[in-house]
C-alpha positions as MATLAB code, in Angstrom:
seq = 'MKKKDKDFIEDNLHHLKITIGILNEGLQKHEWDKHQLAGMGVYLANVYNGYEIILKSLLNSKGIKIPKGEQWHKNLLDTAKSEKLIPDEMSATLRGMLGFRHLQVHGYSHMLDEEELRYSCLEAVKSFSIFENHIRKTIEKIL';
ca = [
      17.473   13.555  -15.407;
      18.120   14.867  -11.742;
      20.214   13.098   -9.397;
      17.072   12.551   -7.107;
      15.090   11.098   -9.943;
      18.033    8.497  -10.532;
      18.309    7.771   -6.934;
      14.545    7.331   -6.842;
      14.764    4.723   -9.787;
      17.862    3.107   -8.166;
      15.963    2.646   -4.922;
      12.808    1.093   -6.754;
      15.178   -1.327   -8.580;
      16.523   -2.333   -5.259;
      13.161   -2.914   -3.752;
      12.129   -4.956   -6.934;
      15.115   -7.161   -6.818;
      14.021   -8.101   -3.141;
      10.532   -8.859   -4.266;
      11.782  -10.825   -7.154;
      13.871  -12.925   -4.751;
      10.749  -13.739   -2.685;
       8.892  -14.741   -5.959;
      11.758  -17.005   -6.802;
      11.594  -18.507   -3.142;
       7.847  -19.125   -3.732;
       8.411  -20.686   -7.040;
      10.559  -23.516   -5.207;
       7.262  -24.758   -3.464;
       5.539  -27.522   -5.462;
       2.166  -26.503   -4.313;
       0.683  -23.299   -2.909;
      -2.391  -23.281   -0.614;
      -4.931  -20.485   -1.300;
      -3.100  -18.064    0.968;
       0.271  -18.652   -0.644;
      -1.396  -18.352   -4.017;
      -2.894  -14.953   -3.146;
       0.495  -13.902   -1.615;
       2.421  -14.758   -4.794;
      -0.281  -12.827   -6.768;
       0.461   -9.838   -4.480;
       4.100  -10.055   -4.931;
       3.719  -10.272   -8.737;
       1.323   -7.227   -8.720;
       3.986   -5.494   -6.550;
       6.680   -6.283   -9.212;
       4.397   -4.731  -12.026;
       3.601   -1.630   -9.895;
       7.229   -1.229   -9.492;
       7.907   -1.315  -13.035;
       5.201    1.201  -13.584;
       6.578    3.544  -11.011;
       9.991    3.458  -12.893;
       8.481    3.782  -16.459;
       6.177    6.761  -15.188;
       9.497    8.503  -13.480;
      11.492    8.050  -16.841;
       8.505    9.330  -18.987;
       8.151   12.295  -16.603;
      11.901   13.129  -16.815;
      11.475   13.064  -20.741;
       8.453   15.601  -20.287;
       6.094   13.054  -21.552;
       2.723   12.763  -19.940;
       0.339    9.492  -19.921;
      -3.209   10.236  -20.698;
      -5.629    9.632  -17.848;
      -8.581    7.336  -18.247;
      -9.555    3.737  -17.738;
      -6.755    2.684  -20.235;
      -3.899    4.458  -18.616;
      -2.027    1.389  -17.632;
      -2.082    0.000  -21.271;
      -1.333    3.618  -22.416;
       1.636    3.583  -20.158;
       3.092    0.388  -21.552;
       2.331    1.549  -25.125;
       4.062    4.735  -24.608;
       7.049    3.268  -22.750;
       7.479    0.928  -25.439;
       7.444    3.510  -28.245;
      10.063    5.522  -26.120;
      12.276    2.382  -25.814;
      11.879    2.004  -22.130;
      10.797   -1.338  -22.371;
      12.970   -4.034  -23.956;
      11.081   -5.597  -26.828;
      11.401   -9.143  -25.340;
       9.453   -8.043  -22.164;
       6.277   -6.545  -23.739;
       4.262   -9.943  -23.445;
       5.598  -10.408  -19.891;
       4.353   -6.937  -18.750;
       1.076   -7.463  -20.504;
       0.431  -10.584  -18.482;
       1.621   -8.886  -15.157;
      -0.941   -6.248  -15.901;
      -3.728   -8.729  -15.917;
      -2.647  -10.276  -12.510;
      -2.370   -6.694  -11.280;
      -5.945   -6.093  -12.208;
      -7.124   -9.249  -10.332;
      -5.109   -8.270   -7.105;
      -6.332   -4.525   -7.110;
      -9.929   -5.375   -7.684;
     -10.138   -8.046   -5.108;
     -10.412  -11.089   -7.207;
      -7.551  -13.057   -5.708;
      -9.883  -15.836   -5.149;
      -9.964  -16.382   -8.914;
      -6.305  -16.997   -9.563;
      -5.054  -19.935  -11.561;
      -2.059  -21.423   -9.909;
      -0.613  -22.552  -13.208;
      -1.049  -19.383  -14.889;
       0.305  -17.409  -11.886;
       3.379  -19.820  -11.754;
       4.146  -19.084  -15.501;
       3.920  -15.331  -14.870;
       6.014  -15.384  -11.608;
       8.614  -17.349  -13.476;
       8.576  -14.961  -16.334;
       9.021  -12.038  -13.986;
      11.957  -13.644  -12.249;
      13.709  -14.568  -15.540;
      13.063  -11.178  -17.167;
      13.950   -8.896  -14.164;
      17.582   -8.688  -15.101;
      16.706   -7.743  -18.470;
      14.571   -4.889  -17.337;
      17.019   -3.774  -14.683;
      19.941   -3.732  -17.178;
      17.852   -1.908  -19.921;
      16.653    0.742  -17.252;
      20.455    1.330  -16.052;
      21.467    1.935  -19.736;
      18.616    4.210  -20.323;
      19.358    6.360  -17.362;
      22.781    6.689  -18.359;
      21.465    7.861  -21.608;
      19.284   10.501  -20.175;
      21.833   11.892  -17.754;
];
């Protein structure tokens, strides 16, 4: 792995940590209005997109390409898991986040369920340090 690739991943981890902090702040509110609900969905989708960016970068550094097509997001998760880039305990969390990413990207924010979104946001906050530590260890192995 080149230093610029490592720096790119470190920069993404830094931005993810900030977004996770924002999610955590939002979780302190007991109720969300429709705008806050949509905003939390966007932040959760941003976290997931950040994870995808990091996973794609690591796979590229290992010379592994993800097949294009409608299922590429799922294929990315499957390939990253088989390459041990995703901690086992995070698989379900990432699949749930992928579902919210789909709603956000395709303009279905008005269909978000607050209880489900809260659960997914909480899972994202709780699991971030696991992901971050795993990625840092992975980077050291690749170097």
